[in-house]
NURO-868886 format. One record per residue: residue in one letter; x, y, z of N, C-alpha, C in turn; residue number from 1. Coordinates in steps of 0.1 Angstrom, whole numbers, plus 2048, in hexadecimal, padded with zeros to 3 digits. Layout:
% residues N
+------+------+------+------+-------+-------+-------+------+------+------+-----+
! rest ! n.c1 ! n.c2 ! n.c3 ! ca.c1 ! ca.c2 ! ca.c3 ! c.c1 ! c.c2 ! c.c3 !  nr !
+------+------+------+------+-------+-------+-------+------+------+------+-----+
!    A !    X !    Y !    Z !     X !     Y !     Z !    X !    Y !    Z ! NUM !
...
+------+------+------+------+-------+-------+-------+------+------+------+-----+
END
This chain:
% residues 157
+------+------+------+------+-------+-------+-------+------+------+------+-----+
! rest ! n.c1 ! n.c2 ! n.c3 ! ca.c1 ! ca.c2 ! ca.c3 ! c.c1 ! c.c2 ! c.c3 !  nr !
+------+------+------+------+-------+-------+-------+------+------+------+-----+
!    X !  EB6 !  E20 !  921 !   EB0 !   E22 !   914 !  EA3 !  E1A !  914 !   1 !
!    X !  E99 !  E20 !  90D !   E8C !   E1A !   90B !  E89 !  E16 !  8FD !   2 !
!    X !  E84 !  E0A !  8FB !   E81 !   E06 !   8ED !  E75 !  E0E !  8E7 !   3 !
!    X !  E76 !  E11 !  8DA !   E6A !   E17 !   8D3 !  E69 !  E10 !  8C6 !   4 !
!    X !  E5F !  E14 !  8BE !   E5E !   E0E !   8B1 !  E69 !  E12 !  8A7 !   5 !
!    X !  E6F !  E1D !  8AA !   E7A !   E22 !   8A2 !  E88 !  E1E !  8A7 !   6 !
!    X !  E89 !  E18 !  8B3 !   E96 !   E14 !   8B8 !  E96 !  E16 !  8C7 !   7 !
!    X !  E9F !  E1E !  8CD !   EA0 !   E21 !   8DB !  EA1 !  E2F !  8DE !   8 !
!    X !  E9B !  E33 !  8E9 !   E9C !   E41 !   8ED !  E9E !  E43 !  8FC !   9 !
!    X !  EA3 !  E4E !  900 !   EA5 !   E50 !   90F !  E98 !  E56 !  915 !  10 !
!    X !  E8F !  E5A !  90D !   E82 !   E5F !   912 !  E7A !  E53 !  918 !  11 !
!    X !  E75 !  E55 !  924 !   E6E !   E4B !   92B !  E60 !  E49 !  925 !  12 !
!    X !  E5A !  E3D !  927 !   E4C !   E3B !   922 !  E42 !  E46 !  927 !  13 !
!    X !  E43 !  E4A !  934 !   E3A !   E54 !   939 !  E3C !  E61 !  931 !  14 !
!    X !  E48 !  E65 !  92F !   E4A !   E72 !   928 !  E46 !  E72 !  919 !  15 !
!    X !  E45 !  E66 !  913 !   E41 !   E65 !   905 !  E32 !  E62 !  903 !  16 !
!    X !  E2B !  E5F !  90E !   E1D !   E5A !   90D !  E12 !  E63 !  909 !  17 !
!    X !  E13 !  E70 !  90C !   E09 !   E7A !   909 !  E0C !  E81 !  8FC !  18 !
!    X !  E05 !  E7E !  8F1 !   E08 !   E86 !   8E5 !  E05 !  E95 !  8E7 !  19 !
!    X !  E0D !  E9D !  8E0 !   E0C !   EAB !   8E1 !  DFE !  EB0 !  8DD !  20 !
!    X !  DF8 !  EAA !  8D3 !   DEB !   EAE !   8CE !  DDF !  EA8 !  8D5 !  21 !
!    X !  DE1 !  EA1 !  8E0 !   DD6 !   E9B !   8E7 !  DCE !  EA6 !  8EE !  22 !
!    X !  DC1 !  EA5 !  8EE !   DB9 !   EAF !   8F5 !  DAD !  EA7 !  8FC !  23 !
!    X !  DA6 !  EAE !  904 !   D9A !   EA9 !   90A !  D9C !  E9C !  912 !  24 !
!    X !  D92 !  E93 !  910 !   D92 !   E86 !   917 !  D9E !  E7E !  913 !  25 !
!    X !  DA3 !  E7F !  907 !   DAF !   E77 !   903 !  DBB !  E7C !  90B !  26 !
!    X !  DBC !  E89 !  90D !   DC7 !   E8F !   915 !  DC6 !  E89 !  923 !  27 !
!    X !  DBB !  E8A !  929 !   DB9 !   E86 !   937 !  DBD !  E77 !  939 !  28 !
!    X !  DB8 !  E6F !  930 !   DBB !   E60 !   930 !  DCA !  E5E !  92E !  29 !
!    X !  DD0 !  E65 !  925 !   DDE !   E62 !   922 !  DE7 !  E67 !  92E !  30 !
!    X !  DE3 !  E72 !  935 !   DEA !   E76 !   940 !  DEA !  E6C !  94B !  31 !
!    X !  DDE !  E67 !  94E !   DDC !   E5D !   959 !  DE5 !  E50 !  955 !  32 !
!    X !  DE5 !  E4C !  948 !   DED !   E41 !   944 !  DFB !  E44 !  946 !  33 !
!    X !  E00 !  E50 !  942 !   E0E !   E53 !   943 !  E13 !  E53 !  951 !  34 !
!    X !  E0A !  E56 !  95B !   E0E !   E56 !   969 !  E10 !  E48 !  96E !  35 !
!    X !  E0C !  E3E !  966 !   E0D !   E30 !   96A !  E19 !  E29 !  963 !  36 !
!    X !  E1F !  E30 !  95A !   E2A !   E2B !   952 !  E38 !  E2E !  958 !  37 !
!    X !  E42 !  E27 !  955 !   E4F !   E2A !   95B !  E54 !  E38 !  957 !  38 !
!    X !  E59 !  E3F !  960 !   E5E !   E4D !   95E !  E64 !  E52 !  96B !  39 !
!    X !  E6A !  E5E !  96A !   E6F !   E65 !   975 !  E65 !  E6F !  97B !  40 !
!    X !  E68 !  E73 !  987 !   E5F !   E7E !   98D !  E5E !  E8A !  984 !  41 !
!    X !  E69 !  E8D !  97E !   E69 !   E99 !   974 !  E60 !  E96 !  968 !  42 !
!    X !  E61 !  E8A !  963 !   E58 !   E86 !   958 !  E49 !  E88 !  95C !  43 !
!    X !  E46 !  E84 !  967 !   E38 !   E85 !   96C !  E34 !  E93 !  96E !  44 !
!    X !  E3D !  E9B !  973 !   E3B !   EAA !   975 !  E37 !  EB0 !  968 !  45 !
!    X !  E40 !  EAD !  95D !   E3D !   EB4 !   951 !  E31 !  EAE !  94A !  46 !
!    X !  E2D !  EA2 !  94C !   E21 !   E9C !   946 !  E15 !  EA4 !  94D !  47 !
!    X !  E15 !  EA6 !  95A !   E0B !   EAD !   961 !  E0A !  EBC !  95D !  48 !
!    X !  E16 !  EC2 !  95D !   E16 !   ED1 !   95A !  E12 !  ED3 !  94B !  49 !
!    X !  E16 !  ECB !  942 !   E11 !   ECD !   934 !  E02 !  ECB !  933 !  50 !
!    X !  DFD !  EC1 !  93A !   DEF !   EBE !   93A !  DE7 !  ECB !  93F !  51 !
!    X !  DEC !  ED0 !  94A !   DE5 !   EDC !   950 !  DE5 !  EE8 !  945 !  52 !
!    X !  DF1 !  EEA !  93F !   DF1 !   EF4 !   934 !  DE7 !  EF2 !  929 !  53 !
!    X !  DE7 !  EE5 !  925 !   DDD !   EE2 !   91A !  DCF !  EE3 !  91E !  54 !
!    X !  DCC !  EDF !  92A !   DBE !   EE0 !   92F !  DBA !  EEE !  930 !  55 !
!    X !  DC3 !  EF7 !  935 !   DC0 !   F05 !   936 !  DBD !  F0B !  928 !  56 !
!    X !  DC5 !  F07 !  91E !   DC3 !   F0C !   911 !  DB6 !  F07 !  90A !  57 !
!    X !  DB0 !  EFC !  90F !   DA4 !   EF7 !   909 !  D98 !  EF8 !  912 !  58 !
!    X !  D99 !  F00 !  91D !   D8F !   F01 !   927 !  D81 !  F05 !  922 !  59 !
!    X !  D81 !  F0E !  918 !   D74 !   F13 !   912 !  D6D !  F08 !  90A !  60 !
!    X !  D75 !  EFF !  903 !   D6F !   EF5 !   8FB !  D6C !  EE8 !  903 !  61 !
!    X !  D72 !  EE6 !  90E !   D70 !   EDA !   916 !  D6C !  EDD !  924 !  62 !
!    X !  D60 !  EDC !  928 !   D5B !   EE0 !   935 !  D62 !  ED8 !  940 !  63 !
!    X !  D67 !  ECD !  93E !   D6E !   EC5 !   949 !  D7C !  EC9 !  94A !  64 !
!    X !  D81 !  ED2 !  942 !   D90 !   ED5 !   942 !  D94 !  EDB !  94F !  65 !
!    X !  D8C !  EE4 !  955 !   D90 !   EEB !   961 !  D90 !  EE2 !  96D !  66 !
!    X !  D87 !  ED8 !  96D !   D87 !   ECE !   978 !  D94 !  EC6 !  977 !  67 !
!    X !  D97 !  EC1 !  96B !   DA3 !   EB9 !   96A !  DB0 !  EC1 !  96C !  68 !
!    X !  DAF !  ECE !  968 !   DBB !   ED7 !   96A !  DBE !  ED7 !  979 !  69 !
!    X !  DB3 !  ED9 !  981 !   DB5 !   ED9 !   990 !  DBB !  ECC !  995 !  70 !
!    X !  DB6 !  EC1 !  991 !   DBB !   EB4 !   995 !  DC9 !  EB2 !  991 !  71 !
!    X !  DCD !  EB5 !  985 !   DDB !   EB3 !   981 !  DE4 !  EBD !  987 !  72 !
!    X !  DE0 !  ECA !  989 !   DE9 !   ED4 !   990 !  DEB !  ED0 !  99E !  73 !
!    X !  DE1 !  ECB !  9A5 !   DE3 !   EC7 !   9B3 !  DEC !  EBB !  9B4 !  74 !
!    X !  DEA !  EB2 !  9AB !   DF2 !   EA6 !   9AA !  E01 !  EA9 !  9A7 !  75 !
!    X !  E03 !  EB3 !  99F !   E10 !   EB8 !   99C !  E17 !  EBE !  9A8 !  76 !
!    X !  E0F !  EC6 !  9B0 !   E14 !   ECB !   9BC !  E18 !  EC0 !  9C6 !  77 !
!    X !  E0F !  EB6 !  9C7 !   E12 !   EAB !   9D0 !  E1F !  EA4 !  9CC !  78 !
!    X !  E21 !  EA2 !  9BF !   E2D !   E9C !   9BA !  E39 !  EA4 !  9BD !  79 !
!    X !  E38 !  EB1 !  9BC !   E43 !   EBA !   9BF !  E47 !  EBA !  9CE !  80 !
!    X !  E3D !  EB9 !  9D6 !   E3F !   EB8 !   9E4 !  E46 !  EAB !  9E8 !  81 !
!    X !  E41 !  EA0 !  9E2 !   E47 !   E93 !   9E4 !  E55 !  E91 !  9DE !  82 !
!    X !  E57 !  E97 !  9D3 !   E64 !   E95 !   9CB !  E68 !  EA2 !  9C6 !  83 !
!    X !  E6E !  EAB !  9CE !   E72 !   EB8 !   9CA !  E7C !  EB8 !  9BE !  84 !
!    X !  E83 !  EAD !  9BD !   E8D !   EAC !   9B2 !  E86 !  EAC !  9A5 !  85 !
!    X !  E79 !  EAA !  9A4 !   E71 !   EAA !   998 !  E71 !  EB8 !  992 !  86 !
!    X !  E73 !  EC2 !  99A !   E73 !   ED0 !   995 !  E7F !  ED8 !  999 !  87 !
!    X !  E8A !  ED1 !  99C !   E96 !   ED9 !   9A0 !  EA1 !  ED7 !  996 !  88 !
!    X !  EAA !  EE1 !  996 !   EB6 !   EE0 !   98E !  EC0 !  ED7 !  995 !  89 !
!    X !  EC6 !  ECE !  98E !   ECF !   EC5 !   994 !  EDC !  ECB !  999 !  90 !
!    X !  EE0 !  EC7 !  9A5 !   EED !   ECC !   9AA !  EED !  EDA !  9B0 !  91 !
!    X !  EE2 !  EE0 !  9B3 !   EE2 !   EED !   9B8 !  EE0 !  EED !  9C7 !  92 !
!    X !  EE8 !  EF4 !  9CF !   EE7 !   EF5 !   9DD !  EE6 !  F04 !  9E1 !  93 !
!    X !  EDC !  F09 !  9E7 !   ED0 !   F01 !   9EB !  EC8 !  EFD !  9DE !  94 !
!    X !  EBF !  EF4 !  9DF !   EB7 !   EEF !   9D4 !  EB0 !  EFB !  9CD !  95 !
!    X !  EB2 !  EFC !  9BF !   EAB !   F06 !   9B7 !  EA1 !  EFF !  9AF !  96 !
!    X !  E95 !  F05 !  9AD !   E8A !   EFF !   9A6 !  E87 !  F05 !  999 !  97 !
!    X !  E82 !  EFD !  98F !   E7E !   F02 !   982 !  E70 !  F0A !  985 !  98 !
!    X !  E6D !  F13 !  97C !   E60 !   F1A !   97C !  E55 !  F11 !  979 !  99 !
!    X !  E4C !  F0F !  982 !   E40 !   F06 !   980 !  E35 !  F0E !  97B ! 100 !
!    X !  E2D !  F09 !  971 !   E21 !   F11 !   96C !  E14 !  F0B !  970 ! 101 !
!    X !  E14 !  EFE !  973 !   E07 !   EF7 !   976 !  E01 !  EFC !  983 ! 102 !
!    X !  E08 !  EFE !  98E !   E03 !   F02 !   99A !  DFE !  F11 !  99A ! 103 !
!    X !  E07 !  F1A !  995 !   E02 !   F28 !   994 !  DF5 !  F29 !  98B ! 104 !
!    X !  DF4 !  F21 !  981 !   DE8 !   F21 !   979 !  DDC !  F1D !  982 ! 105 !
!    X !  DDD !  F13 !  98A !   DD2 !   F0F !   994 !  DCF !  F1B !  99E ! 106 !
!    X !  DDA !  F21 !  9A3 !   DD8 !   F2B !   9AD !  DD0 !  F37 !  9A6 ! 107 !
!    X !  DD3 !  F3A !  99A !   DCC !   F45 !   993 !  DBE !  F41 !  991 ! 108 !
!    X !  DBB !  F35 !  98D !   DAE !   F30 !   98B !  DA5 !  F31 !  998 ! 109 !
!    X !  DAB !  F2C !  9A3 !   DA4 !   F2D !   9AF !  DA1 !  F3B !  9B3 ! 110 !
!    X !  DAB !  F44 !  9B1 !   DA9 !   F52 !   9B5 !  D9E !  F58 !  9AC ! 111 !
!    X !  D9E !  F56 !  99F !   D93 !   F5B !   997 !  D85 !  F56 !  99B ! 112 !
!    X !  D85 !  F4A !  9A0 !   D78 !   F44 !   9A5 !  D74 !  F49 !  9B3 ! 113 !
!    X !  D7D !  F51 !  9B9 !   D7A !   F56 !   9C7 !  D7E !  F4D !  9D2 ! 114 !
!    X !  D85 !  F42 !  9CF !   D89 !   F39 !   9D9 !  D97 !  F3D !  9DF ! 115 !
!    X !  D97 !  F49 !  9E5 !   DA3 !   F4F !   9EA !  DAA !  F46 !  9F4 ! 116 !
!    X !  DA3 !  F41 !  9FE !   DAA !   F39 !   A08 !  DB0 !  F2C !  A02 ! 117 !
!    X !  DA9 !  F26 !  9F9 !   DAF !   F1A !   9F2 !  DBB !  F1E !  9EA ! 118 !
!    X !  DBA !  F29 !  9E2 !   DC5 !   F2E !   9DA !  DD1 !  F31 !  9E3 ! 119 !
!    X !  DCF !  F37 !  9EF !   DD9 !   F3B !   9F8 !  DE0 !  F2E !  9FD ! 120 !
!    X !  DD8 !  F24 !  A01 !   DDE !   F17 !   A06 !  DE7 !  F11 !  9FB ! 121 !
!    X !  DE3 !  F11 !  9EF !   DEC !   F0B !   9E4 !  DF8 !  F14 !  9E2 ! 122 !
!    X !  DF7 !  F21 !  9E2 !   E02 !   F2A !   9E1 !  E0C !  F28 !  9EC ! 123 !
!    X !  E08 !  F26 !  9F8 !   E11 !   F24 !   A03 !  E19 !  F17 !  A01 ! 124 !
!    X !  E13 !  F0D !  9FB !   E1A !   F01 !   9F9 !  E24 !  F03 !  9EE ! 125 !
!    X !  E21 !  F0B !  9E4 !   E2A !   F0E !   9D9 !  E37 !  F16 !  9DD ! 126 !
!    X !  E36 !  F1E !  9E8 !   E41 !   F26 !   9EC !  E4D !  F1D !  9F0 ! 127 !
!    X !  E4B !  F11 !  9F3 !   E56 !   F08 !   9F7 !  E60 !  F06 !  9EB ! 128 !
!    X !  E5B !  F09 !  9DF !   E62 !   F08 !   9D2 !  E67 !  F15 !  9CD ! 129 !
!    X !  E67 !  F1F !  9D6 !   E6C !   F2C !   9D2 !  E63 !  F34 !  9C8 ! 130 !
!    X !  E56 !  F30 !  9C8 !   E4C !   F36 !   9BF !  E3F !  F39 !  9C7 ! 131 !
!    X !  E37 !  F42 !  9C2 !   E2A !   F45 !   9C8 !  E2A !  F4F !  9D3 ! 132 !
!    X !  E35 !  F55 !  9D7 !   E35 !   F5E !   9E2 !  E2D !  F6A !  9DF ! 133 !
!    X !  E2D !  F6F !  9D3 !   E25 !   F7B !   9CF !  E16 !  F78 !  9D0 ! 134 !
!    X !  E13 !  F6C !  9CB !   E05 !   F67 !   9CB !  E00 !  F66 !  9DA ! 135 !
!    X !  E09 !  F60 !  9E2 !   E06 !   F5E !   9F0 !  E03 !  F6B !  9F7 ! 136 !
!    X !  E0B !  F75 !  9F4 !   E09 !   F83 !   9FA !  DFC !  F89 !  9F6 ! 137 !
!    X !  DF9 !  F88 !  9E9 !   DEC !   F8E !   9E4 !  DE0 !  F86 !  9EA ! 138 !
!    X !  DE1 !  F79 !  9EA !   DD6 !   F71 !   9EF !  DD4 !  F73 !  9FE ! 139 !
!    X !  DDF !  F74 !  A05 !   DDE !   F77 !   A14 !  DD7 !  F84 !  A17 ! 140 !
!    X !  DD9 !  F8E !  A0F !   DD2 !   F9B !   A10 !  DC3 !  F99 !  A0D ! 141 !
!    X !  DC0 !  F91 !  A03 !   DB2 !   F8F !   9FF !  DAB !  F87 !  A0A ! 142 !
!    X !  DB1 !  F7D !  A0F !   DAB !   F74 !   A19 !  DA9 !  F7D !  A26 ! 143 !
!    X !  DB3 !  F85 !  A29 !   DB2 !   F8E !   A35 !  DA7 !  F98 !  A34 ! 144 !
!    X !  DA6 !  F9E !  A28 !   D9B !   FA8 !   A26 !  D8E !  FA1 !  A27 ! 145 !
!    X !  D8C !  F95 !  A21 !   D7F !   F8E !   A22 !  D7C !  F8B !  A31 ! 146 !
!    X !  D86 !  F86 !  A38 !   D84 !   F83 !   A46 !  D80 !  F8F !  A4E ! 147 !
!    X !  D86 !  F9B !  A4B !   D83 !   FA7 !   A52 !  D75 !  FAB !  A4F ! 148 !
!    X !  D71 !  FAA !  A42 !   D64 !   FAE !   A3D !  D5A !  FA5 !  A44 ! 149 !
!    X !  D5C !  F98 !  A45 !   D53 !   F8E !   A4B !  D52 !  F92 !  A5A ! 150 !
!    X !  D5D !  F95 !  A61 !   D5C !   F98 !   A6F !  D54 !  FA5 !  A71 ! 151 !
!    X !  D56 !  FAF !  A68 !   D4F !   FBB !   A69 !  D40 !  FB9 !  A67 ! 152 !
!    X !  D3C !  FB0 !  A5E !   D2E !   FAD !   A5B !  D28 !  FA6 !  A67 ! 153 !
!    X !  D30 !  F9D !  A6E !   D2B !   F96 !   A79 !  D28 !  F9F !  A85 ! 154 !
!    X !  D31 !  FA9 !  A87 !   D2E !   FB3 !   A92 !  D23 !  FBC !  A8F ! 155 !
!    X !  D20 !  FBE !  A82 !   D15 !   FC7 !   A7E !  D07 !  FC1 !  A81 ! 156 !
!    X !  D07 !  FB4 !  A82 !   CFA !   FAD !   A84 !  CF6 !  FAC !  A92 ! 157 !
+------+------+------+------+-------+-------+-------+------+------+------+-----+
END
């Protein structure tokens, strides 16, 4: 149990640190602070995933939102790789994973920007968690088509 002004709670300091209505620079600062507070890997995953969702929804009003979205989504993926229990259902064999939204959001962003190889690399990493296979297939086709086009253009010169 963790002490609060109202008494005690089972919610960790990390999970309680980022107010739901925080946006922009305040959101970014609060997320970095939350990652330094006591919490579980799952708490940190949800802090990062919620930040990615909020940054996506405010991307038009905040020019830095997409940059921080990429940072937090990649950090979330690294956390998932280091501590798969952060995104898994307890007691399932083989391990079953919750649906993650932060990393697919990043993959979509990279794809829209034309960074197909980077998006494919991230999608491949996500497949370890039973997600991203469809994105990986689509992106593999795009990367292959671009490589074939580049090879054809090289032969034409």
